N, C-alpha and C positions, 0 to 999 in steps of 0.2 A: 371865599376863594372861588374864582371862576374856573370852570372845567374847560379845557381846550378840546374842541372837536376837530377831527381831521377834515380838511376841505375836500368836498366831493362835487365840485362844479362839473357839470356835464355828464354825471353818472346816469341820470334819468334819460338823457338824450341818447346815450350809448345803448342803454337797455332797450329803449323804444326802437332804435334803429335795427336792433337784432330781432326783437319779438314781432314788431308790426308787419314786416314783409311775410313772415311765416304765417301769421294769423290771416292776412289778406289772401295768401296763396291757399290756405286751408278753406277759407270761406268760399272762394271762387271754385275750388274743387268740389265742395258740397253742392253748390248751386248747379254746376255743370253736370255732376253725377245725378242730381235730381232730374234735370232736363233729359238726360239719357234714359233714366228709368221711365219717365213719362212717355218718351217717344217709343220705347220698347212696348209699353202697355198699349199704346195706340196701334202699333203694328200687330200685336196679338188680337186686338179688337177687330182690325181689318181682316185678319185671317178667319176669325170666327164668323164675322158677318158674311164674307164671301162664301164660306163653306155652307152656312145655313141657307143662303140664297141659292146656291148651286144644288144643294141636296133635294130641293123640292121642284127642280126644273129638269127632270129627266124625260124619258119617253112617254110616261103616262101624262105628264104635264102637257106635252105636245098633243096627245090625243084628246085630252079634256078641254083644252083652251084653243085649239087650232092655231097655236103660235109655235114657232120653232123653238127648240131648246136653245138657250143663249150661248153665244160664243164667249171665249175668254175676254175679248175686248168689251162685249156688252156687259159681262159680269163686273169687269173693272169699272166701267162707266156708271153702272146702276147700283152697285153694292159697295165698292171700295172707295172710289173718289169722293162721293158725298160725305163719307165719314172721315176723310183725311184732312181734317181742319188744321190749318197751320203747317201742313207738310208740303214739300215741293213735289208735285205730281209727277214730274219727270224722273224723280229718283225712286219711284215705287215700281216694283216689278212683281209679277204673280205667276205661279204655275199651278194648274189644276189637273188632277189625275182622277180617273174613275178606277176604283179598285174592285176587282172581282172577288166576291166573298168566298167563293169555293177555292179558287187557285191562289188568290192573293196577288195576281198579276196586276200591275198598274199600267194604265193606258192613258195617253194624253186626252184631255176632255174633248177637244175638237174632233178626235178620230174615234172616240169610244161609242159603244152601243147605248150607253146611258140608261140601261135598264136598272130598276131599283132592286131586283132580286134575280138570283141565278139558281139553277137546280143542280144539286150535287149528284153523285153517282146513284143514290137511292131515291132520286126524284123529290128530295126535300128542298123547299125554297130557303135560300140563304141570302141575307141582306147584303147588298153591295155598299161600298163606302165611297165618299168623295174626300180627297185629300187636297187641301189648299195650302200652298206655301207662299207667304208674302215676304218680300225683301225690301228694305228701305236703307238707302245710303245716307247716313247722318253725319254731318260735319259739325263737331262741337265748336270749332273755331278758335277759342281763346287759348286754352292751355294745352290742348291735344292737337298737334298738327295732323293734317290728312283727314280721313273719314273712317267711319266705323259702319259695317253692314249689320243691321239689325234684322234678324230672321225669326219668323214664327210660323209654325205649322199647325193646322187644325184638321182633324179627321172626324167626319160626321156620317152616320148611316144615311142612305138615301131614303126619302120618305114616300115619294110618289113615282 
């Protein structure tokens, strides 16, 4: 005796039409999320590079090399933009501050004294710091409308 099976024509098509869009959406989300993490890591690298470049170019650098301490634009051109591979340079911004090690006051790099050390009340030398904040406006494009601002900050003691 033959067993009668229920007719299931189109069941696989229906299941695929439900599952496939969800899987494609998840796959695109993972790819775009990975690109976002990559861009954030790139922004963090740019902040570290700019801070390292800046920390060794204070007033003593100026005395030893007879070159002026670089401006924010020169730091952007010499330290940040060469490392910004694949990024839109017009969407990168940077702020550099010189931080007094004694008082903790932050001053814009272009107007700061740029000395690597300050003396506290007991005439003990305290190392000053450089704080660099890099922002990048990233547009994921496909699934996320608009743009996301990725920000990274690096603080490094001044060396010279």
